[in-house]
C-alpha positions, -999 to 999 in steps of 0.1 A, spaced: 29 541 187 59 529 168 54 515 133 67 480 131 93 478 104 103 445 86 140 452 89 159 484 98 186 508 85 201 500 51 178 471 44 149 487 63 122 469 44 141 438 33 133 414 61 103 390 59 72 402 78 61 386 110 24 377 107 2 367 136 -17 337 121 -45 341 147 -55 376 137 -72 389 106 -48 403 80 -54 429 52 -28 435 24 -20 468 8 2 476 -22 22 508 -15 26 517 -51 -10 514 -61 -27 523 -29 -7 549 -9 15 566 -35 0 593 -57 -10 584 -92 9 607 -115 -13 598 -145 17 602 -168 16 571 -190 22 574 -227 -14 577 -237 -20 605 -212 11 623 -223 -1 624 -259 -36 634 -248 -24 663 -227 -2 677 -255 -31 675 -279 -54 693 -255 -29 720 -248 -22 726 -285 -60 732 -289 -58 758 -262 -79 740 -237 -80 755 -202 -66 738 -172 -100 727 -160 -108 709 -192 -74 694 -193 -77 679 -159 -111 666 -165 -98 646 -194 -66 637 -175 -85 622 -145 -106 601 -167 -75 579 -171 -53 560 -147 -16 556 -151 9 543 -126 43 558 -136 66 574 -110 52 605 -95 86 621 -94 84 626 -132 54 649 -128 72 682 -128 94 673 -157 65 659 -178 44 689 -172 72 712 -183 77 692 -214 40 693 -222 41 730 -223 72 734 -244 68 759 -272 44 782 -254 54 817 -244 74 817 -211 48 836 -191 19 813 -203 40 782 -198 49 792 -162 13 800 -154 -1 768 -168 27 747 -153 20 761 -118 -17 756 -121 -12 721 -134 11 712 -105 -13 727 -79 -43 708 -92 -24 675 -94 -12 680 -58 -47 687 -47 -59 655 -63 -31 635 -47 -40 648 -12 -77 639 -17 -68 604 -30 -44 598 -1 -71 610 23 -95 583 11 -69 556 16 -60 568 51 -97 566 61 -98 530 48 -67 521 68 -82 538 99 -114 518 95 -94 486 95 -69 494 123 -97 504 146 -110 468 144 -76 454 154 -69 441 119 -32 437 112 -21 453 79 8 443 57 20 470 33 41 455 5 62 482 -13 82 481 -45 93 517 -40 128 529 -31 134 532 6 134 570 7 99 572 -9 86 545 14 100 563 44 82 595 34 49 578 28 51 559 62 61 591 80 29 607 67 8 577 78 22 579 113 9 615 116 -26 603 105 -34 571 124 -23 545 149 3 524 130 9 498 157 -9 472 136 9 480 103 40 462 90 59 473 59 79 449 37 98 457 5 93 434 -24 122 449 -43 145 428 -21 125 397 -28 128 390 10 150 360 8 183 379 7 181 383 -31 194 418 -40 183 432 -73 204 459 -90 195 478 -121 162 493 -130 152 465 -154 158 438 -128 140 458 -102 109 462 -124 109 425 -132 115 416 -96 87 436 -80 58 414 -87 78 383 -82 90 396 -49 55 403 -37 43 368 -46 73 353 -28 65 374 3 29 364 3 34 327 -4 63 322 19 55 343 49 18 344 54 7 312 72 -20 292 55 -42 294 86 -40 333 87 -75 347 82 -69 370 53 -98 394 51 -88 416 23 -63 424 -5 -58 459 -19 -41 470 -50 -40 455 -85 -7 436 -81 -17 419 -49 -53 413 -61 -40 395 -91 -19 371 -70 -31 336 -60 -34 348 -24 -64 368 -35 -82 334 -39 -71 325 -4 -95 350 12 -121 328 29 -158 330 20 -165 353 49 -137 377 39 -137 409 18 -115 417 -12 -105 453 -16 -99 463 -52 -83 497 -51 -85 513 -86 -91 477 -98 -87 470 -135 -118 463 -155 -105 428 -163 -102 420 -126 -136 434 -118 -153 413 -146 -135 382 -135 -147 386 -99 -183 393 -110 -182 361 -130 -171 342 -100 -200 355 -79 -184 383 -59 -206 412 -49 -194 448 -45 -197 475 -18 -186 511 -22 -175 525 12 -156 512 42 -187 514 64 -205 490 41 -181 463 50 -199 459 83 -230 446 65 -213 432 34 -225 398 21 -200 369 18 -173 373 -8 -177 410 -11 -154 434 -29 -148 469 -17 -143 489 -49 -125 520 -36 -120 535 -70 -158 539 -74 -160 554 -39 -133 579 -47 -148 588 -80 -181 597 -64 -168 614 -33 -135 631 -42 -139 643 -78 -168 667 -68 -146 681 -41 -119 686 -66 -140 705 -91 -158 725 -64 -124 736 -51 -116 751 -85 
C-alpha cells in the first residue's frame, strides 16, 4: 500500500502531518531509530586510531567500537575508516578497510532489522506512526523505500523537521543543525491534537520533548538507544521497563520499551557468531 507522505516532490516532507486524533499514535525519529549509527564521533575516532596503532585485529576493534554510540552522518563512514588506516602498508590498509566496512554494514543491517520488527509489531495493531526526519530528502527517500519492501506502510506518515513545517526554510548546515530539534518540537506541539492517544515515543530527541510527558498513564514510552540520563530520570519518575515488543502486550502502566537493551542481547551475539 502507498506510504502517506506529508508533502510531495521538492518539499516532499515539508508539509504538516495529518493525524487522526481518534487513533493511537507512536512517534519515531528517523535519525536515531531508522538510520544506521556510524559510531564515528570524536571519541570513537581517537579510540579506533589507538587500537589500530597497537595492531589490534578487526574483531577486537569492533568489540570496542560497538561499546560506544555516536550519531554522526553515516556517509562519513568510508572516509573516516580510510583516514584511520592512514600510514599502514597499502595492502594491509585495503584489507582492514574492507573488513571494517563489511562488519559495519552487517551491524547496520541487524540494527535496522530490529527496528523494522518493532514497526511491524505496531502497524499490525492499527497504530498510526509518525516518523519525524531531520535528514536530507534523498536519504529519507532511501530509508522509506527500504521500509516499503519490509512492511505495510499504510499507517506510516513521514514529516521533515528540517523545514520546521510552517513554511520556514533553513539554509546552511549550521542553521539546519540548530533547526532540527526545534522543528521537531514545533511539529509535535502544533500538529498533534491534545486528544490524540499517544502511546509511544521513540528516539532520544523525541523522548526528550515535552510530548513525551503527554503519553497517558496507560501508554508506553519507547526509548531507542536512550541516553543514561533519560533512563535515570524515567526510573525516578516511576516508569518501569520492558525489553521486547512482545512484552508490550503485558506491560504495566507507564512502561518504557528499552530497545537498546533488547538489541544488545539479541543482535550482538549474532554479529560475533557471524564472524
